[in-house]
Residue, then its C-alpha position, 0 to 999 in steps of 0.5 A: n590758554g585760549g583754546t591752544l592744543y598742546k603735544p602732551q609732555l611729562v618731561l619739562e627739563e632734564v637736568d644733571d646732577t648739580g640741577i644745572v638744566t641740560s635738556p629743555f623740553q618746549p611745548q608743542i602745538i598741535r593746533h588752536v582750537p576753534v572756540a569763542p573766547q567767551h565760551l572758554q571764559t564759562v567753562r573756567e568760571g564753572l571749574r572755579a564754582g567747583m572749588t568754592i561755597g557760594t551764591t548764585r546771582y539769583g540767591t541760591k546757595y551752591y557748594g562746589t563739588s570740591w570746596d573743601s580741597e581748594v588750597p588757602d591762598v591759590r585759588m583752584g579751578g577745577k572739577t571730580g568725577t566718578a565713574e562707574y563700573g562692571l557688575p553690581d555687587a550683592q547689594g546692587k551697588l556697582a564699583t566705581h573709579g575717580w578723578f579730579t582735574a585742576f589747574a592753580p593758580w586759576d587767574n594765571p595757570e602754573i600746574a595743571i593736575l589730573v589724579f585717576e583713582e582706581n576702585g576710588s572716587g572723585r573726592y579721594a582723587a581731589n584729595t591726592v591733588d589737594k596736597i600736589i598743589h600745597t606741596a607745590h606752593g610750599i603751603q603747609s597742609g593739615d598733613g604737618p609740614v610741607r617739604t620743598s627743594n627749595s627755600g621759597g616753597a613756590l613753583p618750579g622750585g617746590l614741583a620737585a616735592a610735587k613730583a615726588i608726592a605725584a610719582q608715588a601716586r603713580l601720577a605726572v604733574i604737568a608745568n609750564 
């Protein structure tokens, strides 16, 4: 979005029993972050690389940390993270929390998601995001057919089903 910082909101709109929007919620801008467009583009490219397998311009092969969580036909940007906490166990290992943040489609984002996986890893969180993105875009995942609330299955109609998955995982799905 070019460095625009928005006030976080978890509600896109209120609808009545028939599906008519009764109260739309408009995004509220907090401020514009003073960052050069080329720096933002570098970050976006890094988030895209995190979802892919490729070769650098110097010939080095790489595997993004979430290459296997990308949804077919939906170019995504994303990054995993795993943080250790607490005291070491008997083997000297620390427990971890994981997170994954993503946006899609990469070239024209419609949805942004952050999943926090308590006592998990970023890889587990990425798998949850994978299911949400599949559902939001009406694409069948390896787990079986995706059920969406509209015939086309693309955002924003498929967003209802994505929110249902998110609710089961105690998440919020934010879309514009």
